[in-house]
C-alpha positions as CSV (number, residue, x, y, z in Angstrom):
1,M,88.4,126.5,113.8
2,K,92.1,126.8,112.9
3,R,92.9,123.9,115.2
4,N,90.4,121.6,113.5
5,I,91.9,122.4,110.1
6,V,95.4,121.5,111.4
7,N,94.1,118.4,113.0
8,D,92.2,117.3,109.9
9,S,95.2,118.0,107.7
10,Q,97.4,116.0,110.0
11,L,94.9,113.1,110.0
12,D,94.7,113.2,106.2
13,F,98.5,113.2,106.0
14,E,98.8,110.2,108.4
15,L,96.2,108.3,106.5
16,L,98.0,109.0,103.2
17,V,101.4,107.9,104.5
18,E,100.0,104.8,106.2
19,T,98.2,103.5,103.1
20,L,100.8,104.3,100.4
21,M,102.3,101.4,98.6
22,E,105.6,103.2,98.5
23,C,107.7,102.7,101.6
24,I,108.5,106.0,103.3
25,W,111.3,106.2,105.8
26,V,113.2,108.9,107.7
27,F,116.8,108.2,108.7
28,D,118.8,110.3,111.1
29,L,122.3,110.6,109.6
30,S,123.9,111.9,112.8
31,A,122.4,109.2,115.0
32,Q,122.6,106.5,112.3
33,K,119.1,105.2,113.0
34,F,115.7,105.1,111.5
35,L,113.2,107.6,112.9
36,Y,110.2,106.4,110.9
37,I,109.3,103.6,108.6
38,S,105.8,103.2,107.0
39,P,103.8,100.0,107.3
40,S,104.3,99.3,103.6
41,I,107.8,98.0,104.6
42,F,106.0,94.6,105.1
43,Q,105.0,94.4,101.4
44,L,108.4,95.5,100.3
45,R,110.7,93.4,102.5
46,G,108.6,91.1,104.6
47,L,109.5,93.0,107.8
48,T,107.2,94.5,110.4
49,V,107.8,98.2,111.2
50,E,109.2,97.2,114.5
51,E,111.7,94.8,112.9
52,A,112.8,97.3,110.3
53,M,113.2,100.1,112.9
54,K,115.8,98.0,114.7
55,E,118.0,97.6,111.6
56,K,121.0,99.6,110.7
57,L,121.6,100.7,107.1
58,E,124.2,97.9,106.8
59,D,121.5,95.4,107.6
60,C,119.1,96.4,104.8
61,L,121.3,97.5,101.9
62,T,123.8,95.4,100.0
63,V,127.5,96.4,100.5
64,R,127.6,97.9,97.0
65,S,124.4,99.9,97.6
66,L,125.5,101.1,101.0
67,Q,128.8,102.4,99.6
68,K,127.0,104.1,96.8
69,L,124.6,105.7,99.2
70,K,127.4,106.9,101.4
71,N,129.4,108.3,98.5
72,D,126.4,110.0,96.9
73,S,125.4,111.5,100.2
74,L,128.9,112.7,101.1
75,R,129.4,114.3,97.7
76,R,126.0,116.1,97.8
77,Y,126.5,117.2,101.4
78,Q,129.9,118.7,100.7
79,R,128.6,120.5,97.6
80,F,125.6,121.8,99.6
81,I,128.0,123.1,102.4
82,D,130.0,124.8,99.6
83,G,126.8,126.7,98.6
84,D,125.5,124.6,95.7
85,R,121.7,124.6,95.9
86,S,121.0,123.2,92.5
87,N,118.2,120.7,92.1
88,S,120.7,117.8,91.5
89,I,122.2,118.5,94.9
90,V,119.1,119.2,96.9
91,Y,117.0,116.4,95.4
92,H,118.4,113.0,94.5
93,L,116.9,109.8,93.0
94,G,119.0,106.7,93.0
95,D,118.7,103.0,92.4
96,Y,119.8,100.6,95.2
97,E,119.6,97.0,96.3
98,Q,117.8,96.1,99.5
99,Y,117.7,92.8,101.4
100,C,114.3,91.2,102.2
101,K,113.6,89.2,105.3
102,D,113.8,86.0,103.2
103,G,117.3,86.8,102.0
104,S,116.3,87.9,98.5
105,I,117.3,91.2,97.1
106,K,114.9,93.8,95.7
107,Y,115.9,96.8,93.5
108,I,114.5,100.0,94.9
109,E,114.6,103.8,94.3
110,I,115.6,106.1,97.1
111,S,114.5,109.7,96.8
112,T,116.1,112.3,99.1
């Protein structure tokens, strides 16, 4: 019985993630690569999941946004290591510029 509940919950979660309009992605900071990108990347940037998974952060964010993301992440990481567990360090919402497949730029929010 417990296994069915877990399986059902996992299926519900997968269905939710796969049908959201928001693009969800997971990025491994150590390996500097994407681990997951939701199918809604196509509506956002005109890329398939496979195309987007091959990109580096430098490929998808403008130079200014990439630098901002790196600076914000480094600052928050250092404060976290120093023991700061405040919401402004643990959770972050920022505005960034992201390239689309056609070369245009879209303004996005990244929540971490």
